[in-house]
C-alpha positions in Angstrom: 43.7 2.1 68.1 42.1 1.4 71.4 41.8 -2.0 73.2 38.2 -2.5 72.2 39.1 -2.1 68.5 42.0 -4.6 68.7 39.8 -7.2 70.5 37.0 -6.8 67.9 39.5 -7.2 65.0 40.9 -10.4 66.5 37.4 -11.8 67.0 36.5 -11.2 63.4 39.8 -12.8 62.1 39.3 -15.9 64.3 35.6 -16.2 63.2 36.5 -16.0 59.5 39.3 -18.6 60.0 37.0 -20.9 61.9 34.4 -20.6 59.1 37.0 -21.4 56.5 38.1 -24.5 58.4 34.6 -25.7 59.0 33.9 -25.2 55.3 37.0 -27.3 54.4 35.9 -30.0 56.9 32.4 -29.9 55.3 34.0 -30.2 51.8 37.2 -32.2 52.2 39.5 -32.8 49.2 38.4 -36.0 47.5 40.9 -38.8 47.8 42.1 -39.9 44.3 43.0 -43.5 43.5 44.8 -44.6 40.3 44.4 -48.0 38.7 46.9 -49.1 36.1 46.1 -52.3 34.2 48.4 -54.9 32.7 49.2 -55.1 29.0 52.9 -55.8 28.4 54.5 -53.1 26.3 51.2 -51.4 25.9 51.5 -50.5 29.6 54.0 -47.9 28.6 51.0 -45.8 27.8 50.6 -45.3 31.6 53.6 -43.1 31.5 51.9 -40.7 29.0 48.9 -40.5 31.3 51.2 -39.8 34.4 52.9 -37.0 32.5 49.5 -35.3 32.0 48.5 -35.9 35.7 51.8 -34.3 36.8 51.3 -31.3 34.5 47.9 -30.7 36.0 49.1 -30.9 39.5 46.7 -33.7 40.5 47.5 -35.4 43.8 47.2 -39.2 43.7 46.5 -40.7 47.1 46.7 -44.4 46.3 48.0 -46.5 43.3 47.0 -50.1 42.4 48.6 -51.9 39.5 48.7 -55.3 37.8 51.5 -56.6 35.6 53.0 -53.7 33.6 50.7 -51.5 35.6 52.4 -52.6 38.8 55.8 -51.8 37.4 54.9 -48.2 36.3 52.8 -47.8 39.4 55.5 -48.8 41.9 58.1 -46.5 40.3 55.7 -43.6 40.4 54.7 -44.4 44.0 58.4 -44.4 44.9 58.9 -40.9 43.8 59.6 -40.8 40.1 57.7 -38.4 38.0 56.0 -39.2 34.7 58.7 -37.3 32.9 61.5 -39.2 34.7 59.8 -42.5 33.8 59.7 -41.4 30.1 63.4 -40.9 30.2 64.2 -44.1 32.0 62.2 -46.4 29.6 63.6 -44.7 26.5 67.0 -45.9 27.6 66.1 -49.5 28.4 67.0 -52.2 25.9 64.0 -54.4 26.4 65.4 -57.2 24.2 68.3 -57.7 26.6 66.1 -57.2 29.7 63.5 -59.7 28.8 65.8 -62.3 27.2 68.2 -62.2 30.1 70.9 -61.3 27.6 74.0 -61.1 29.8 77.1 -59.2 28.6 79.8 -61.5 27.3 82.4 -59.9 29.5 80.4 -61.0 32.6 81.0 -64.7 32.0 84.1 -66.5 33.2 86.5 -67.6 30.5 85.8 -71.3 31.1 82.1 -70.7 30.8 82.4 -68.3 27.9 83.6 -71.0 25.6 80.3 -72.8 26.2 78.5 -69.8 24.9 80.6 -69.5 21.7 80.9 -73.1 20.4 77.6 -74.7 20.6 74.5 -74.1 18.4 72.2 -76.3 20.5 72.2 -77.0 24.2 70.0 -79.7 25.7 69.7 -80.2 29.5 68.8 -83.7 30.6 68.5 -85.9 33.6 68.2 -89.7 33.5 68.6 -89.5 29.8 65.4 -87.4 29.5 65.4 -83.9 28.0 64.4 -81.3 30.5 63.1 -78.0 29.1 63.2 -74.8 31.3 60.1 -73.6 33.0 60.3 -70.2 31.4 62.3 -68.4 28.7 63.7 -66.0 31.2 64.8 -66.2 34.8 64.1 -62.4 35.1 67.6 -61.6 36.3 68.1 -58.5 34.2 64.6 -57.3 35.0 65.1 -57.8 38.8 68.5 -56.0 38.7 67.0 -53.0 36.8 64.1 -52.6 39.2 66.3 -53.1 42.3 68.5 -50.3 41.2 65.6 -48.0 40.4 63.9 -48.7 43.7 66.9 -48.9 46.0 66.1 -45.6 47.6 62.9 -47.1 49.1 64.2 -50.6 49.7 63.9 -50.1 53.5 60.1 -49.6 53.2 58.4 -52.9 53.8 54.9 -51.5 54.1 53.9 -50.2 50.6 51.4 -47.8 52.2 54.4 -45.9 53.6 55.8 -45.1 50.2 55.6 -41.5 49.0 52.3 -42.6 47.4 50.7 -45.6 48.9 50.7 -48.6 46.6 49.7 -52.3 46.2 49.7 -54.7 43.3 48.0 -57.9 42.3 49.5 -61.4 41.6 48.1 -64.9 41.1 48.8 -68.0 43.1 49.5 -70.5 40.4 48.7 -73.5 42.6 45.1 -72.5 43.4 44.3 -69.7 41.0 43.5 -67.2 43.7 44.2 -63.5 43.8 47.0 -62.3 46.0 47.2 -58.6 47.0 50.8 -57.6 47.6 51.2 -54.6 49.9 54.0 -55.5 52.1 57.5 -57.0 51.8 60.1 -56.6 49.1 58.8 -54.1 46.6 61.0 -55.3 43.7 60.0 -58.9 44.3 56.4 -57.9 44.5 56.3 -56.2 41.1 58.3 -59.1 39.6 55.6 -61.5 40.8 52.8 -59.3 39.5 54.4 -59.1 36.1 55.6 -62.8 35.8 53.9 -63.6 32.5 53.6 -67.4 32.3 56.2 -69.1 30.1 58.1 -65.9 29.7 59.2 -65.4 33.4 59.6 -67.9 36.2 57.1 -67.9 39.0 58.1 -65.9 42.1 58.0 -67.4 45.5 56.7 -65.0 48.2 55.6 -66.2 51.7 55.7 -69.8 50.4 53.2 -68.9 47.6 54.2 -69.5 44.0 53.0 -66.4 42.2 52.6 -65.4 38.5 51.1 -62.5 36.6 48.2 -60.9 38.3 46.4 -60.3 35.0 45.4 -64.0 35.1 42.8 -63.2 37.8 42.5 -59.4 38.1 44.0 -57.1 35.5 42.2 -54.0 36.7 41.9 -53.9 40.6 39.3 -51.1 40.8 37.3 -52.7 43.7 40.4 -53.2 45.8 41.5 -49.6 45.5 38.0 -48.3 46.2 38.2 -50.3 49.4 41.1 -48.2 50.5 38.7 -45.3 50.9 39.2 -43.6 47.6 36.5 -41.1 46.4 37.6 -40.6 42.8 39.1 -43.4 40.7 41.2 -42.7 37.7 41.6 -45.9 35.7 44.0 -46.5 32.7 43.0 -49.5 30.7 45.6 -50.9 28.2 44.1 -54.3 27.7 43.3 -55.9 24.4 39.7 -56.0 23.1 38.3 -59.0 21.3 39.7 -59.7 17.9 37.5 -60.4 14.8 37.8 -63.4 12.5 40.1 -61.6 10.1 42.6 -60.9 13.0 42.5 -64.5 14.3 45.1 -65.9 11.9 47.2 -68.2 14.2 47.0 -70.6 17.2 48.5 -68.0 19.6 45.9 -65.5 18.4 43.1 -67.9 19.3 44.6 -68.7 22.7 45.0 -65.0 23.6 41.3 -64.4 22.5 40.1 -67.2 24.8 42.1 -65.8 27.7 40.6 -62.4 27.1 37.0 -63.6 27.3 36.8 -63.3 31.1 38.9 -60.1 31.3 36.7 -58.3 28.7 33.5 -59.4 30.4 34.8 -58.2 33.8 35.7 -54.8 32.3 32.1 -54.1 31.4 31.3 -53.8 35.1 34.6 -52.3 36.2 34.4 -49.4 33.8 31.1 -48.4 35.5 33.0 -48.3 38.8 35.7 -46.0 37.3 35.1 -42.2 37.6 37.6 -41.1 35.0 38.2 -44.0 32.5 41.2 -43.6 30.2 41.5 -46.0 27.3 44.5 -45.3 25.1 44.2 -46.2 21.4 46.9 -48.9 21.3 45.2 -51.6 19.1 48.0 -51.5 16.6 50.5 -52.5 19.2 51.1 -55.8 21.0 52.4 -57.0 24.3 56.0 -57.0 23.0 56.0 -53.8 21.0 58.7 -52.2 23.2 60.6 -50.9 20.2 57.6 -48.6 19.6 57.6 -47.3 23.2 57.7 -43.6 22.1 54.4 -43.9 20.2 52.8 -46.0 22.9 53.7 -43.3 25.6 52.3 -40.6 23.3 49.0 -42.6 22.9 48.6 -42.5 26.7 49.2 -38.8 26.7 46.5 -38.2 24.0 44.0 -40.4 25.8 44.5 -38.5 29.1 44.1 -35.2 27.3 40.8 -36.5 26.0 39.6 -36.5 29.6 41.1 -33.0 30.2 37.9 -31.5 31.6 37.4 -34.2 34.2 41.0 -34.2 35.2 41.1 -30.4 35.5 38.4 -30.5 38.2 40.8 -32.6 40.3 43.7 -30.3 39.6 41.8 -27.4 41.3 42.5 -29.0 44.7 46.0 -28.3 46.2 48.7 -30.8 45.3 50.5 -31.9 48.5 52.3 -34.9 46.9 55.7 -35.2 48.5 58.0 -36.2 45.6 61.2 -37.4 47.4 64.6 -36.4 46.1 67.1 -39.1 45.6 70.4 -39.7 43.8 71.2 -42.5 41.4 73.6 -44.9 43.1 77.0 -45.0 41.6 78.9 -47.0 44.3 78.2 -49.4 47.1 79.9 -50.5 50.3 78.9 -54.1 51.1 79.5 -54.6 54.8 78.3 -58.1 55.1 77.1 -60.8 52.7 74.6 -63.4 53.9 74.1 -66.3 51.4 71.4 -69.0 51.8 70.4 -71.9 49.7 73.8 -73.0 48.4 74.2 -76.7 49.0 76.4 -77.9 46.1 78.3 -74.7 45.6 80.5 -73.3 48.3 80.4 -69.8 49.7 83.9 -69.2 48.2 82.6 -70.2 44.8 79.6 -67.8 45.0 81.6 -64.9 46.3 84.3 -65.5 43.6 81.6 -65.3 40.9 80.1 -62.2 42.4 83.6 -60.7 42.8 82.5 -59.4 46.2 84.4 -59.0 49.4 82.8 -57.6 52.5 83.8 -54.1 53.7 84.8 -53.2 50.1 83.5 -50.2 48.2 82.8 -51.0 44.6 81.0 -49.2 41.7 77.4 -50.2 41.1 78.5 -51.1 37.6 81.0 -53.7 39.0 78.3 -54.9 41.4 76.0 -55.5 38.5 78.8 -57.3 36.6 79.3 -59.6 39.6 75.6 -60.5 39.7 75.8 -61.3 36.0 78.9 -63.5 36.5 77.0 -65.7 39.0 73.8 -66.0 36.9 75.8 -66.7 33.7 77.1 -69.9 35.2 73.6 -71.3 34.7 74.1 -73.2 38.0 71.2 -71.4 39.6 67.6 -71.2 38.4 67.0 -68.3 40.7 69.1 -65.7 42.5 67.2 -63.4 44.8 68.9 -60.6 46.7 68.2 -57.5 48.8 70.4 -54.7 50.0 69.6 -53.5 53.5 71.2 -50.3 54.9 73.3 -50.9 58.0 72.1 -49.2 61.3 74.8 -46.6 61.0 74.1 -46.0 57.3 77.8 -46.8 56.5 76.9 -49.3 53.8 74.6 -52.2 52.9 74.2 -55.8 54.0 73.5 -58.1 51.1 71.0 -60.8 51.7 71.1 -63.4 48.9 69.0 -66.6 48.4 70.1 -69.1 45.8 68.0 -71.8 44.2 70.3 -74.3 42.6 69.6 -76.0 39.3 68.7 -79.7 39.7 69.8 -80.4 36.1 73.6 -80.7 35.9 74.1 -82.7 32.7 74.0 -81.2 29.2 74.3 -82.4 25.6 75.5 -79.8 23.2 75.9 -79.8 19.5 77.6 -77.6 16.9 78.6 -77.4 13.2 81.5 -75.8 11.5 83.4 -75.4 8.3 86.7 -73.6 7.6 89.6 -73.8 5.2 91.9 -75.5 7.7 89.9 -78.2 9.5 87.2 -78.5 6.8 83.8 -79.9 7.7 83.3 -80.6 11.4 80.4 -81.7 13.6 80.7 -81.2 17.4 79.2 -83.4 20.1 79.7 -82.3 23.7 78.8 -83.8 27.0 79.0 -81.6 30.1 78.6 -82.8 33.6 78.6 -80.5 36.7 79.4 -81.7 40.2 81.1 -84.8 38.7 83.4 -85.5 41.6 83.3 -82.4 43.9 81.2 -79.3 44.6 82.0 -76.5 42.2 83.5 -78.8 39.5 82.6 -79.2 35.9 83.8 -81.7 33.3 83.3 -81.2 29.5 84.2 -83.4 26.6 84.1 -82.3 23.0 84.2 -84.9 20.2 84.7 -83.4 16.8 83.8 -85.6 13.8 84.5 -84.8 10.2 87.4 -84.4 7.9 89.8 -84.1 10.9 88.8 -85.9 14.1 89.6 -84.0 17.2 88.7 -83.9 20.9 88.9 -81.4 23.8 88.5 -82.4 27.5 88.2 -79.8 30.3 87.9 -80.3 34.0 87.8 -77.4 36.5 87.3 -77.2 40.3 86.2 -73.6 40.5 87.1 -71.9 43.9 86.4 -68.3 42.9 88.9 -65.9 44.4 91.0 -68.8 45.7 93.2 -71.0 43.4 91.0 -73.2 41.2 92.4 -76.5 39.9 92.1 -77.5 36.3 92.9 -80.3 33.8 92.8 -79.9 30.1 93.5 -82.4 27.3 93.3 -81.5 23.6 94.0 -83.3 20.3 94.1 -81.6 16.9 95.0 -82.7 13.4 94.8 -81.3 9.9 96.5 -81.8 6.5 97.7 -78.7 4.7 100.4 -77.3 2.4 102.6 -75.2 4.7 105.7 -73.1 4.4 108.9 -75.2 4.2 110.6 -72.7 6.5 108.7 -74.1 9.4 110.4 -77.5 8.9 113.6 -76.9 6.9 116.6 -74.6 7.3 117.8 -72.3 4.5 120.3 -74.9 3.2 117.7 -77.7 3.1 115.2 -75.4 1.3 117.8 -74.5 -1.3 118.9 -78.1 -1.9 115.3 -79.4 -2.1 113.9 -76.5 -4.1 110.7 -76.7 -1.9 108.8 -73.7 -0.8 105.6 -75.5 0.3 105.3 -79.0 1.8 102.1 -81.0 2.1 102.0 -82.3 5.7 99.7 -83.9 8.2 100.1 -82.4 11.6 98.9 -84.1 14.8 99.1 -82.2 18.1 98.1 -83.5 21.6 98.3 -81.2 24.6 97.7 -82.0 28.2 97.8 -79.4 31.0 97.5 -79.3 34.8 97.0 -75.8 36.0 96.0 -73.5 38.8 93.8 -70.5 38.1 92.7 -67.4 40.0 91.3 -63.9 39.5 93.9 -61.2 39.3 92.8 -57.6 40.0 89.2 -58.7 39.8 89.0 -58.9 35.9 92.1 -60.8 34.8 92.4 -64.6 34.7 95.8 -65.8 35.8 96.8 -69.4 35.1 100.0 -71.3 35.9 100.8 -74.9 35.4 102.6 -77.8 33.7 102.1 -78.8 30.1 102.9 -81.9 28.1 102.7 -81.6 24.3 103.2 -84.4 21.7 103.8 -83.0 18.2 103.9 -85.2 15.0 104.4 -83.8 11.5 104.5 -86.2 8.6 104.7 -85.7 4.8 104.3 -87.6 1.6 106.1 -84.9 -0.3 109.6 -86.0 0.8 110.7 -89.6 0.6 112.5 -91.0 3.6 114.4 -94.2 4.1 111.2 -96.2 4.1 109.2 -95.6 0.9 106.2 -97.3 2.5 106.0 -94.7 5.3 105.5 -91.0 5.4 108.6 -88.9 6.1 108.6 -87.6 9.7 109.7 -84.1 10.4 108.6 -84.2 14.0 107.8 -86.8 16.6 108.5 -85.3 20.0 107.1 -85.0 23.5 107.7 -81.6 25.1 107.4 -80.7 28.7 107.0 -77.1 29.7 106.0 -74.8 32.5 103.4 -72.2 31.4 101.7 -69.1 32.5 98.7 -67.2 31.0 97.2 -63.8 31.8 93.9 -63.0 30.1 91.5 -60.1 30.0 88.5 -60.0 27.6 85.7 -57.5 27.9 84.6 -57.6 24.2 80.9 -57.6 24.0 81.0 -60.1 21.1 83.7 -62.5 20.0 83.2 -62.2 16.3 81.7 -58.7 15.8 82.8 -56.7 18.8 81.5 -53.1 19.2 83.1 -52.3 22.5 85.6 -53.7 25.0 89.3 -54.5 25.4 91.2 -57.7 25.3 94.6 -58.9 26.4 96.1 -62.4 26.2 99.6 -63.2 27.3 101.4 -66.6 27.2 104.7 -67.8 28.4 106.0 -71.4 27.9 109.3 -72.5 29.4 110.3 -75.8 27.7 112.4 -77.8 30.2 112.4 -81.3 28.6 111.8 -83.1 25.4 112.1 -86.7 24.1 111.8 -88.3 20.7 113.4 -86.4 17.9 114.9 -83.8 20.2 118.1 -85.8 21.0 120.2 -82.8 21.9 117.5 -80.8 23.6 118.4 -77.4 25.1 116.0 -75.2 27.1 114.1 -72.6 25.3 111.1 -70.3 26.0 108.4 -68.8 23.9 106.5 -65.6 24.9 103.6 -64.0 23.0 100.9 -61.5 23.7 97.9 -59.9 22.0 95.8 -56.9 22.9 92.9 -55.2 21.2 90.4 -52.4 21.6 86.9 -52.2 20.0 84.7 -49.1 19.9 81.6 -48.0 18.1 81.2 -44.6 16.4 77.6 -45.0 15.6 74.7 -47.5 15.7 76.0 -49.0 12.5 79.8 -48.6 12.5 82.4 -50.1 14.8 86.2 -50.4 14.7 88.5 -53.0 16.2 92.3 -52.3 16.6 94.6 -55.2 17.5 98.3 -55.7 17.9 100.3 -58.8 18.9 103.9 -60.1 19.0 106.0 -62.9 20.2 109.6 -64.2 20.4 111.7 -67.2 21.4 114.5 -67.2 24.0 117.2 -69.7 24.5 117.9 -72.5 22.0 116.4 -71.7 18.6 117.4 -74.7 16.6 113.9 -76.3 16.9 111.6 -74.7 14.3 108.3 -76.6 14.6 107.0 -74.4 17.4 108.0 -71.2 15.7 105.4 -68.6 14.8 103.6 -69.2 11.6 101.3 -66.5 10.1 98.6 -66.8 7.5 94.9 -67.6 7.1 91.8 -66.6 8.9 90.3 -68.0 12.1 90.0 -68.1 15.8 91.5 -70.2 18.5 94.3 -71.6 16.3 96.7 -74.0 18.1 100.3 -73.6 19.1 101.9 -70.4 17.6 99.8 -70.2 14.4 98.7 -66.6 13.9 95.9 -65.6 11.5 97.0 -63.2 8.8 94.8 -62.1 5.9 96.3 -62.0 2.4 98.2 -65.2 2.9 97.3 -68.9 3.2 97.6 -70.7 6.6 101.2 -71.2 7.9 102.8 -69.2 5.0 105.1 -66.8 7.0 107.4 -68.2 9.6 110.1 -67.1 12.1 111.0 -67.3 15.7 109.7 -63.8 16.4 107.0 -61.5 14.9 105.0 -58.4 15.4 101.5 -57.8 13.9 99.0 -55.0 13.8 95.4 -55.1 12.4 92.5 -52.8 11.9 88.9 -53.8 11.2 85.9 -51.6 10.2 82.5 -53.2 10.7 79.4 -51.8 9.1 76.1 -53.4 10.1 74.0 -53.1 7.0 70.9 -54.6 8.7 70.6 -56.4 12.0 73.1 -59.2 12.2 74.5 -58.6 8.7 78.0 -57.2 8.7 80.2 -55.7 5.9 83.8 -55.7 7.0 86.9 -54.0 5.7 90.2 -55.2 7.2 93.9 -54.6 7.0 96.8 -56.3 8.7 100.6 -55.7 8.7 103.4 -57.8 10.1 107.1 -58.4 10.3 108.1 -62.0 10.9 111.5 -63.6 10.8 114.2 -64.9 13.0 115.4 -62.6 15.8 113.7 -59.5 14.6 113.8 -58.0 18.2 117.6 -58.4 18.1 118.0 -56.8 14.7 115.5 -54.0 15.3 113.4 -55.1 12.3 110.3 -55.3 14.5 110.2 -51.5 14.5 110.7 -51.0 10.8 108.0 -50.7 8.1 106.1 -53.9 7.6 107.4 -56.5 5.2 104.0 -58.2 4.8 100.6 -56.7 4.2 97.1 -58.1 3.7 93.7 -56.6 3.1 90.3 -58.1 3.0 86.7 -57.3 2.2 84.2 -59.5 4.0 80.6 -60.2 4.6 79.2 -61.9 7.7 75.9 -63.1 9.0 75.1 -64.0 12.6 73.1 -67.2 12.6 71.9 -69.7 15.2 74.9 -72.0 14.4 77.4 -69.1 14.5 78.8 -66.6 12.1 78.6 -67.3 8.4 81.5 -65.4 6.8 83.2 -65.0 3.5 86.4 -62.9 3.0 88.2 -61.9 -0.1 91.8 -61.0 0.8 94.7 -59.6 -1.2 98.4 -59.4 -0.6 100.4 -56.6 -2.4 103.7 -58.5 -2.0 102.4 -61.7 -3.6 100.0 -59.8 -6.0 97.7 -62.7 -5.3 94.4 -63.1 -3.6 92.8 -65.7 -1.2 89.2 -66.5 -0.4 88.3 -67.7 3.1 85.0 -69.3 4.0 83.8 -70.1 7.5 80.4 -71.5 8.7 79.5 -71.7 12.4 81.2 -71.1 15.7 84.9 -72.0 15.9 85.9 -75.0 18.0 
């Protein structure tokens, strides 16, 4: 080939290339904008549409969203595909997310009792009831979105996301539209989807923002202004209902709210090039449990516009979907906390269970966030994670908004076979004397008047200081072995004695976190124990016979772990509770007092094997060291219940306080079948050895002397569990029924 031929060939190639480039410049690829409307659960249909868009290879150049549309849009803009979003939202428990349902294990032990005793909680200030501004603070929702978007949390300009994005919110003070396209992406979509009365308003740049659907549920004009040539719009809004569908006051209010939105859509549809309207009339804004069908309806609606969408798919797709990994651990290099006035930094960090320069799992990080929110001391907790300049970890920036209300009136009801009928009135006051403190007084009225006072100055990781005072009483036929020795039982011929027991306990203690999840307490305890009976006549016929009237002084320690997801019907978690009391002094009946100690421990493991079936395995034991002549603080097994005082241990098949001894071992197994939601059928068995000195004789390791089995039915109600149990003891060849109503207290 000569030089002229080579030059001619190069000239032709360059000319053709230039023509192609000129033609491309003359006919540039149209820019595609995507509008996603709000609609609550119906917005899941957006995912079905996105799956079709992805399958056709359509490049989206800009996304605009409102409310649920902002959530789906932000996730898609950050790099998730439609298929990935489908997987994510199938795994989300929307009931827990929306209701801010925090795991039981995330709350501190002192705070957990507040969740598990009271049927009604009324916040008030100046003797006026104060209702919350919204049903949910949005904590779980924020935590979910932050985790999903953490790979783009350094991007403050939303136009710099893998797909440029903005969303719409409403300024609740003036009713004006706010376009959110810069700042914290998680916070922006929280504001855009803050449905009034369901979620609290979100403060951004000093504006109080709520759901953007109030002013603009379909921002087609705003995305056209971004220079988009083709607009794909997905509309999941309600149409107007007819008279047959308007059957309640909420229906009418929703209809009124929809008047403006529906009217606006008549004009906005004309501005939409490819209008997609999924058939979701049979769903409502909270139909999250039907998410699979809603997503599929979005897919069907998009396929109905297949021809129009296919034309867009003929252009090359240059969307850059970024690759990212799910975060499983974090290193928090520094923690900046703002807004805490009445709660110290140590308190906040103690609840978060965070220490700077520490690597923790994301699961533990989330638990710490739950711990802080579960205190209910903060009406808002906003936080960001910013990568350090050297990318070695994150700096946490947290802003707290403290609750102004710190006084609560709480009420509860209960019935059981030991204390009988009870009504609980509680007054709780936070910041009574110091920052971080809380005082709580329970007064129990009914067949057996009781009280419980708690005061704690919570210092988080440091040693907290607490006071506790409790008074219990009940009248019951109990085993004579708890009060009499063998010779006295033989001479009197009594197996059961009807007694009235009064127990007052006062504690001063120090408490801290041990290995992050254990609660360790040590302190000084005073106990006054009185046991009287009319069964046995004493020297004074006009007075009850006194078996016990003694003041005891002891040093005590307690180590506790409890990760059960539910106190009464656990499906997962472990528990451990160990107690040691060293009795150093006594007065009253104990004239020849000698030192003795009592140690006991219980551990359990709960696990589910299906959505319906769960098992709970427990074992416990205890023993006495030193002087063993005093019997009234010995272990006493029998009955059914929670939080029994002293060393009374529940044991099905036997009545309360039927089996006694200074040492015992016990094992139990429970199978729980949830027939329908919150209705439980239970099958239980428990086995025990209890007597004097069984750890010395080796009897603790022998086959059980006592067995009990029970069939039960329980219902979770607003006042607590309603339970009935039929129990049977093979040794006695006798049965017992146990009834309980409401939370135990």
